[in-house]
VEXDRENZA-43012 format. One line per field, with one value per residue (C-alpha): residue in three letters; chain; x, y, z. Coordinates in nm, 2 decimals, padded with zeros to 4 digits. Layout:
! residues N
residuo = [Ala	...]
cadena = [A	...]
x = [X	...]
y = [Y	...]
z = [Z	...]
! end
This chain:
! residues 437
residuo = [Met	Arg	Thr	Thr	Ser	Pro	Asn	Thr	Pro	Ser	Thr	Arg	Arg	Arg	Arg	Leu	Arg	Thr	Ala	Ser	Ala	Val	Thr	Ala	Thr	Ala	Ala	Leu	Leu	Leu	Thr	Gly	Leu	Thr	Thr	Ala	Ala	Thr	Thr	Ala	Gln	Ala	Gln	Ala	Gln	Thr	Gln	Ile	Gln	Ala	Gln	Glu	Asn	Ser	Ser	Lys	Val	Thr	Trp	Thr	Arg	Ser	Cys	Ala	Leu	Pro	Gln	His	Lys	Asn	Glu	Met	Ala	Cys	Asn	Ala	Leu	Arg	Val	Thr	Gly	Gly	Arg	Thr	Ala	Phe	Gln	Gln	Gln	His	Gly	Ile	Ser	Ala	Lys	Ala	Ala	Glu	Ala	Ser	Ser	Pro	Ser	Gly	Tyr	Gly	Pro	Ser	Asp	Leu	Gln	Asp	Ala	Tyr	Gly	Leu	Ala	Ser	Ala	Ala	Ala	Gly	Asn	Gly	Ser	Gly	Arg	Thr	Ile	Ala	Ile	Val	Asp	Ala	Tyr	Asp	Asp	Pro	Asn	Ala	Glu	Ser	Asp	Leu	Ala	Thr	Tyr	Arg	Ser	His	Tyr	Gly	Leu	Pro	Ala	Cys	Thr	Thr	Ala	Asn	Gly	Cys	Phe	Lys	Lys	Val	Ser	Gln	Thr	Gly	Ser	Thr	Thr	Ser	Leu	Pro	Thr	Ala	Asp	Ser	Gly	Trp	Ala	Gly	Glu	Ile	Ser	Leu	Asp	Leu	Asp	Met	Ala	Ser	Ala	Val	Cys	Pro	Asn	Cys	His	Ile	Thr	Leu	Val	Glu	Ala	Lys	Ser	Ala	Ser	Met	Thr	Asn	Leu	Gly	Thr	Ala	Val	Asn	Glu	Ala	Val	Gly	Leu	Gly	Ala	Lys	Tyr	Val	Ser	Asn	Ser	Tyr	Gly	Gly	Gly	Glu	Ser	Ser	Ser	Asp	Pro	Thr	Tyr	Asp	Ser	Ser	Tyr	Phe	Asp	His	Pro	Gly	Val	Ala	Ile	Thr	Val	Ser	Ala	Gly	Asp	Ala	Gly	Tyr	Gly	Ala	Glu	Tyr	Pro	Ala	Ala	Ser	Lys	Tyr	Val	Thr	Ala	Val	Gly	Gly	Thr	Lys	Leu	Thr	Thr	Ser	Ser	Thr	Thr	Arg	Gly	Trp	Thr	Glu	Ser	Val	Trp	Lys	Thr	Ser	Ser	Thr	Glu	Gly	Thr	Gly	Ser	Gly	Cys	Ser	Ala	Tyr	Asp	Ala	Lys	Pro	Ala	Trp	Gln	Thr	Asp	Thr	Gly	Cys	Ala	Lys	Arg	Met	Ile	Ala	Asp	Val	Ser	Ala	Val	Ala	Asp	Pro	Ala	Thr	Gly	Val	Ser	Val	Tyr	Asp	Thr	Tyr	Gly	Ala	Asp	Gly	Gln	Gly	Trp	Ala	Thr	Tyr	Gly	Gly	Thr	Ser	Ala	Ser	Ala	Pro	Ile	Ile	Ala	Ser	Val	Tyr	Ala	Leu	Ala	Gly	Thr	Pro	Ser	Ser	Gly	Ser	Tyr	Pro	Ala	Lys	Phe	Pro	Tyr	Ala	Asn	Thr	Ser	Ala	Leu	Asn	Asp	Val	Thr	Ser	Gly	Ser	Asn	Gly	Ser	Cys	Thr	Thr	Gly	Tyr	Phe	Cys	Thr	Ala	Arg	Thr	Gly	Tyr	Asp	Gly	Pro	Thr	Gly	Trp	Gly	Thr	Pro	Glu	Gly	Leu	Gly	Ala	Phe	Thr	Gly]
cadena = [A	A	A	A	A	A	A	A	A	A	A	A	A	A	A	A	A	A	A	A	A	A	A	A	A	A	A	A	A	A	A	A	A	A	A	A	A	A	A	A	A	A	A	A	A	A	A	A	A	A	A	A	A	A	A	A	A	A	A	A	A	A	A	A	A	A	A	A	A	A	A	A	A	A	A	A	A	A	A	A	A	A	A	A	A	A	A	A	A	A	A	A	A	A	A	A	A	A	A	A	A	A	A	A	A	A	A	A	A	A	A	A	A	A	A	A	A	A	A	A	A	A	A	A	A	A	A	A	A	A	A	A	A	A	A	A	A	A	A	A	A	A	A	A	A	A	A	A	A	A	A	A	A	A	A	A	A	A	A	A	A	A	A	A	A	A	A	A	A	A	A	A	A	A	A	A	A	A	A	A	A	A	A	A	A	A	A	A	A	A	A	A	A	A	A	A	A	A	A	A	A	A	A	A	A	A	A	A	A	A	A	A	A	A	A	A	A	A	A	A	A	A	A	A	A	A	A	A	A	A	A	A	A	A	A	A	A	A	A	A	A	A	A	A	A	A	A	A	A	A	A	A	A	A	A	A	A	A	A	A	A	A	A	A	A	A	A	A	A	A	A	A	A	A	A	A	A	A	A	A	A	A	A	A	A	A	A	A	A	A	A	A	A	A	A	A	A	A	A	A	A	A	A	A	A	A	A	A	A	A	A	A	A	A	A	A	A	A	A	A	A	A	A	A	A	A	A	A	A	A	A	A	A	A	A	A	A	A	A	A	A	A	A	A	A	A	A	A	A	A	A	A	A	A	A	A	A	A	A	A	A	A	A	A	A	A	A	A	A	A	A	A	A	A	A	A	A	A	A	A	A	A	A	A	A	A	A	A	A	A	A	A	A	A	A	A	A	A	A	A	A	A	A	A	A	A	A	A	A	A	A	A	A	A	A	A	A	A	A	A	A	A	A	A	A	A	A	A	A	A	A	A	A	A	A	A	A]
x = [-02.22	-01.96	-02.02	-01.71	-01.50	-01.20	-00.87	-00.67	-00.34	-00.52	-00.81	-00.58	-00.43	-00.75	-00.81	-00.51	-00.53	-00.90	-00.76	-00.52	-00.75	-00.96	-00.68	-00.51	-00.89	-00.90	-00.52	-00.62	-00.94	-00.77	-00.49	-00.72	-00.91	-00.58	-00.48	-00.82	-00.78	-00.45	-00.54	-00.83	-00.62	-00.36	-00.63	-00.73	-00.42	-00.40	-00.73	-00.62	-00.29	-00.44	-00.70	-00.41	-00.23	-00.52	-00.56	-00.22	-00.21	00.02	00.08	00.31	00.47	00.29	00.59	01.00	01.25	01.46	01.70	01.91	02.04	01.79	01.54	01.23	00.97	00.64	00.57	00.23	00.17	-00.13	-00.29	-00.28	-00.45	-00.54	-00.79	-00.74	-00.81	-01.15	-01.26	-01.15	-01.35	-01.66	-01.64	-01.58	-01.40	-01.07	-01.27	-01.54	-01.30	-01.35	-01.29	-01.62	-01.64	-01.41	-01.17	-01.00	-01.04	-01.27	-01.35	-01.55	-01.31	-00.98	-01.17	-01.26	-00.94	-00.80	-01.02	-01.11	-01.51	-01.60	-01.35	-01.39	-01.77	-01.69	-01.37	-01.19	-01.41	-01.18	-00.86	-00.66	-00.41	-00.21	-00.08	00.25	00.31	00.51	00.32	-00.03	-00.36	-00.61	-00.89	-00.81	-01.09	-01.36	-01.22	-01.22	-01.56	-01.65	-01.49	-01.65	-01.98	-01.94	-01.90	-02.15	-01.85	-01.92	-01.86	-01.50	-01.51	-01.34	-01.67	-01.77	-01.39	-01.29	-01.07	-00.80	-00.52	-00.20	00.17	00.44	00.45	00.07	-00.09	-00.41	-00.40	-00.01	00.00	00.27	00.29	00.05	00.18	-00.02	00.18	00.18	-00.21	-00.24	-00.03	-00.26	-00.56	-00.45	-00.37	-00.66	-00.85	-00.66	-00.71	-01.14	-01.10	-01.00	-01.08	-01.40	-01.45	-01.10	-01.05	-00.78	-00.51	-00.30	00.02	00.17	00.60	00.67	00.91	00.99	01.33	01.37	01.42	01.08	00.89	01.06	00.95	00.59	00.60	00.70	00.43	00.17	00.30	00.26	-00.10	-00.17	-00.18	-00.09	-00.07	00.13	00.16	00.46	00.44	00.75	01.12	01.48	01.83	01.99	02.28	02.52	02.26	01.97	02.06	02.04	01.71	01.59	01.64	01.51	01.18	01.13	01.18	00.83	00.75	00.38	00.32	00.29	00.43	00.44	00.70	00.66	00.90	00.95	00.85	01.20	01.20	01.47	01.70	01.68	01.52	01.49	01.29	01.16	01.49	01.46	01.46	01.18	00.90	00.71	00.83	00.58	00.63	00.37	00.22	-00.03	-00.37	-00.62	-00.92	-00.93	-01.13	-00.96	-01.13	-00.96	-01.09	-00.80	-00.43	-00.11	00.21	00.52	00.44	00.68	00.64	00.98	01.37	01.30	00.93	00.82	00.79	01.14	01.36	01.66	01.96	02.00	02.37	02.33	02.05	02.08	01.91	01.58	01.59	01.29	01.43	01.59	01.68	02.03	02.13	02.13	02.32	02.17	01.79	01.58	01.32	01.01	00.81	00.46	00.31	-00.03	-00.18	00.05	00.08	-00.11	-00.27	-00.43	-00.49	-00.70	-00.96	-00.90	-01.10	-00.80	-00.94	-00.63	-00.40	-00.32	-00.32	-00.62	-00.92	-01.16	-01.15	-00.86	-00.67	-00.34	-00.09	00.27	00.38	00.20	-00.11	00.03	00.17	-00.17	-00.34	-00.13	-00.13	-00.53	-00.48	-00.30	-00.55	-00.79	-00.64	-00.64	-00.34	-00.03	00.12	00.27	00.67	00.64	00.75	00.46	00.73	00.76	00.37	00.39	00.72	00.53	00.19	00.35	00.03	-00.24	-00.07	-00.14	00.21	00.30	00.52	00.57	00.72	01.07	01.14	01.47	01.80	01.96	02.27	02.09	01.79	01.53	01.62	01.42	01.23	00.92	00.97	00.73	00.81	00.97	01.11	01.24	00.96	00.67	00.79	00.60	00.28	-00.05	-00.30	-00.53	-00.78	-00.60	-00.40	-00.04	-00.08	-00.19	00.08]
y = [-08.81	-08.55	-08.25	-08.07	-08.08	-08.29	-08.16	-08.35	-08.23	-08.22	-08.06	-07.81	-07.74	-07.65	-07.37	-07.23	-07.20	-07.07	-06.83	-06.74	-06.65	-06.48	-06.27	-06.24	-06.08	-05.85	-05.74	-05.65	-05.48	-05.25	-05.19	-05.11	-04.82	-04.72	-04.66	-04.49	-04.26	-04.18	-04.09	-03.89	-03.72	-03.63	-03.51	-03.30	-03.16	-03.11	-02.91	-02.71	-02.61	-02.57	-02.28	-02.11	-02.07	-01.95	-01.71	-01.58	-01.21	-01.22	-00.89	-00.72	-00.42	-00.16	00.02	-00.11	-00.08	00.25	00.16	00.48	00.71	00.97	00.79	00.70	00.39	00.44	00.24	00.12	-00.26	-00.44	-00.73	-01.05	-01.28	-01.44	-01.32	-00.96	-00.83	-00.66	-00.97	-01.16	-00.90	-00.96	-01.33	-01.27	-01.57	-01.57	-01.70	-01.45	-01.15	-01.02	-00.68	-00.60	-00.57	-00.39	-00.62	-00.38	-00.12	00.19	00.56	00.45	00.21	00.45	00.74	00.50	00.36	00.72	00.90	01.11	01.04	01.39	01.61	01.41	01.53	01.89	02.01	02.00	02.26	02.46	02.31	02.15	01.82	01.80	01.45	01.45	01.11	01.02	01.01	01.01	00.81	00.86	00.75	00.91	01.13	00.87	00.56	00.84	00.90	00.53	00.50	00.83	00.72	00.35	00.51	00.78	01.11	01.41	01.45	01.58	01.65	01.89	02.05	02.14	02.26	02.01	01.82	01.94	01.71	01.91	01.82	01.92	02.26	02.35	02.24	02.08	01.94	01.86	01.54	01.29	00.97	00.71	00.44	00.21	00.07	00.47	00.50	00.26	00.44	00.79	00.58	00.49	00.84	00.98	00.73	00.77	01.15	01.14	00.88	01.07	01.41	01.39	01.77	01.85	01.98	01.77	01.86	01.63	01.69	01.46	01.45	01.37	01.11	00.92	01.14	01.30	01.67	01.59	01.49	01.80	02.04	01.88	01.94	02.33	02.35	02.21	02.48	02.76	02.63	02.71	02.35	02.36	01.97	01.79	01.39	01.20	00.81	00.74	00.68	00.60	00.55	00.84	01.02	01.33	01.53	01.50	01.82	02.05	01.85	01.96	02.31	02.32	02.11	02.02	02.39	02.53	02.69	02.70	02.36	02.00	01.78	01.42	01.14	00.76	00.58	00.33	-00.06	-00.24	-00.32	-00.13	00.16	00.49	00.65	00.98	01.22	01.07	01.17	01.54	01.77	01.96	01.66	01.47	01.11	00.84	00.51	00.17	-00.06	-00.35	-00.26	-00.50	-00.48	-00.57	-00.56	-00.25	00.05	00.21	-00.07	-00.15	-00.24	-00.17	-00.32	-00.26	-00.37	-00.61	-00.93	-01.02	-00.89	-00.69	-00.64	-00.39	00.01	00.19	00.36	00.46	00.76	00.92	00.94	01.31	01.49	01.70	01.64	01.88	02.11	01.96	01.58	01.48	01.12	01.05	00.77	00.90	01.22	01.33	01.27	00.99	00.84	00.84	01.10	00.92	00.66	00.49	00.14	00.00	-00.35	-00.50	-00.78	-00.49	-00.27	-00.04	-00.06	00.14	00.14	00.16	00.05	00.17	-00.04	-00.43	-00.35	-00.18	-00.45	-00.24	-00.32	-00.41	-00.40	-00.19	-00.11	00.00	00.34	00.50	00.45	00.60	00.91	01.07	00.95	01.18	01.45	01.45	01.49	01.77	01.91	01.81	01.99	02.29	02.55	02.53	02.86	03.08	03.01	02.65	02.33	02.10	01.80	01.91	01.96	01.55	01.63	01.89	01.67	01.34	01.25	01.28	01.01	00.63	00.48	00.19	-00.03	-00.36	-00.49	-00.44	-00.41	-00.59	-00.58	-00.32	-00.23	00.05	-00.11	00.19	00.23	-00.07	-00.17	-00.03	00.10	00.31	00.66	00.74	00.47	00.44	00.24	00.43	00.75	00.87	00.67	00.70	00.94	01.01	01.29	01.61	01.70	01.62	01.80	02.16	02.42]
z = [02.62	02.58	02.64	02.49	02.23	02.20	02.29	02.06	01.86	01.54	01.73	01.86	01.49	01.33	01.63	01.58	01.20	01.23	01.48	01.26	00.94	01.19	01.32	00.96	00.83	01.12	01.02	00.66	00.78	01.03	00.76	00.50	00.76	00.83	00.45	00.40	00.68	00.62	00.25	00.38	00.58	00.33	00.04	00.32	00.43	00.01	00.02	00.29	00.14	-00.16	-00.03	00.16	-00.16	-00.32	-00.06	-00.09	-00.22	-00.51	-00.70	-00.98	-01.04	-01.26	-01.35	-01.47	-01.24	-01.32	-01.60	-01.62	-01.29	-01.20	-01.36	-01.13	-01.10	-00.97	-00.64	-00.73	-00.70	-00.86	-00.69	-00.93	-00.71	-00.36	-00.12	00.02	00.37	00.25	00.08	00.41	00.62	00.38	00.32	-00.02	-00.19	-00.35	-00.68	-00.68	-00.72	-01.05	-01.21	-01.20	-00.82	-00.56	-00.38	-00.15	00.08	-00.02	00.13	00.41	00.53	00.50	00.67	00.95	00.99	01.01	01.18	00.91	00.84	00.99	00.82	00.47	00.52	00.57	00.46	00.15	-00.05	-00.27	-00.20	-00.49	-00.45	-00.72	-00.84	-01.00	-01.27	-01.56	-01.87	-02.00	-01.87	-02.18	-01.91	-01.60	-01.60	-01.71	-01.49	-01.17	-01.27	-01.24	-00.90	-00.75	-00.87	-00.71	-00.36	-00.38	-00.39	-00.57	-00.94	-01.00	-01.39	-01.59	-01.69	-01.32	-01.23	-00.99	-01.24	-01.44	-01.65	-01.78	-01.90	-01.71	-01.91	-01.82	-02.16	-02.15	-02.50	-02.59	-02.34	-02.30	-02.46	-02.29	-02.06	-01.95	-01.62	-01.52	-01.62	-01.31	-01.06	-01.22	-01.09	-00.79	-00.68	-00.83	-00.64	-00.26	-00.34	-00.37	-00.11	00.19	00.05	-00.16	-00.17	-00.32	-00.65	-00.85	-01.08	-01.24	-01.39	-01.63	-01.68	-02.02	-01.91	-01.56	-01.55	-01.21	-01.41	-01.57	-01.26	-01.08	-01.38	-01.31	-00.96	-01.00	-01.24	-00.99	-00.74	-01.01	-01.06	-00.69	-00.53	-00.18	-00.15	-00.42	-00.42	-00.57	-00.59	-00.71	-00.63	-00.76	-00.58	-00.44	-00.60	-00.55	-00.76	-00.50	-00.33	-00.66	-00.73	-00.35	-00.43	-00.77	-00.74	-00.40	-00.18	-00.16	00.16	00.24	00.04	00.15	-00.08	-00.02	-00.16	-00.14	00.07	-00.19	-00.19	-00.20	00.16	00.40	00.20	00.12	-00.20	-00.38	-00.34	-00.04	00.10	00.02	00.33	00.21	00.17	00.40	00.32	00.36	00.49	00.42	00.64	00.72	00.78	00.95	01.17	01.50	01.84	01.98	02.07	01.74	01.54	01.33	01.40	01.21	01.16	00.94	00.57	00.46	00.26	00.21	00.20	-00.11	-00.08	00.19	00.26	00.22	00.52	00.59	00.64	00.36	00.19	00.06	00.21	00.51	00.81	00.83	01.16	01.29	01.28	01.63	01.61	01.68	01.48	01.16	01.08	00.73	00.65	00.82	00.61	00.68	00.87	00.88	00.72	00.58	00.45	00.16	00.22	-00.12	00.10	00.30	-00.03	-00.16	-00.49	-00.73	-01.12	-01.43	-01.79	-01.99	-02.14	-02.09	-01.71	-01.68	-01.67	-01.42	-01.05	-00.89	-00.58	-00.55	-00.25	-00.25	-00.10	-00.40	-00.21	00.11	-00.04	-00.17	00.12	00.35	00.10	00.13	00.48	00.49	00.26	00.48	00.75	00.55	00.38	00.53	00.68	00.48	00.43	00.66	00.57	00.65	00.67	01.04	01.13	01.26	01.47	01.66	01.72	01.78	02.02	01.73	01.52	01.56	01.67	01.49	01.73	01.54	01.25	01.06	00.65	00.69	00.85	00.96	01.17	01.38	01.52	01.45	01.07	00.99	01.31	01.46	01.80	02.08	01.93	01.61	01.35	01.01	00.86	00.97	01.11	01.41	01.28	01.08	01.12	01.39	01.29	01.16	01.46	01.33	00.98	01.10	01.13]
! end
């Protein structure tokens, strides 16, 4: 009896056909599995990319760019989408962000980041911070009340004497035309003053237009009303008129005047270039595992979006500024958070931009923060120029040593380094030590 299959040519051909069929079937199955795996991988990558895109923070300028010589623009940037550092820190998704709740850093974050919690709790009573902006915000006081109430800050109203709103002539009734974009700027400024110095009084001085002449007149009015701390969150191109503006509007000994360095990346702006003011640059601020709990770098999003800095073309160098690469006024002196992606919460309801809670950035945030730190530190000495105080107390600042805001021939004009540099000056507040004198 035969126990094995015959090994004839016809039998071998049948075996080959069967093996080929099995192999082909296996190949088809493998191809299907591979295709399915590739498709699944592509879909996953698409989902990851979509998540990354939805998390990317986008924003828009609150104010139009200057259209005329000696016209200023506010330096406020309103976040329109994405996931801010605050939302990431607290596990809040981008989709969950609504105008009904804050999506940026609040008072406790800023006070903690800059070593101000104790001072903010105990200092500021009887001191007035002036906010100078253009046009009117009809909802300024009510929006401020909502912000302060949400964060448990003491009420600051006209009725209790804490808040005052006037025109550039000091009128409380004849106010400028309202403007939605500048209203957002005003809300940002008022909220930052409240966040850092909740016990301070606030005077809002509204210029009738965004010209340097009218804004400068508003600065003079603020000082005339007794403010020792004046915040200016606007800027424009330099001009040969700047030294005249310096002496007309910003030469106020014994008054701390802060000015935004700008939001267009490397390049000098006025009035940040005035030798009589504290020019304030901007940083990216995020939490970290360091002893401080926070870390900062130069704010730069693109070649045209980031903190301003640079060597002035017209303004003389103040005696206390000793960097050797710039023969004239160098911007900036100090800095604070300005990156919209690591921005601050603001409450604004006026006009098309006023949708309730929003996150803002720009050096419009850093200027009132620094003005408020000066207020916490106390009244500047008679006859002094407070812009020089940080230069005498550099060890009392957080030195920002990484990042740049563009390309420049002289490295420190646009690139952070140990010690002084243009984008961040001598650094950011670490308590009050750098702001007294």
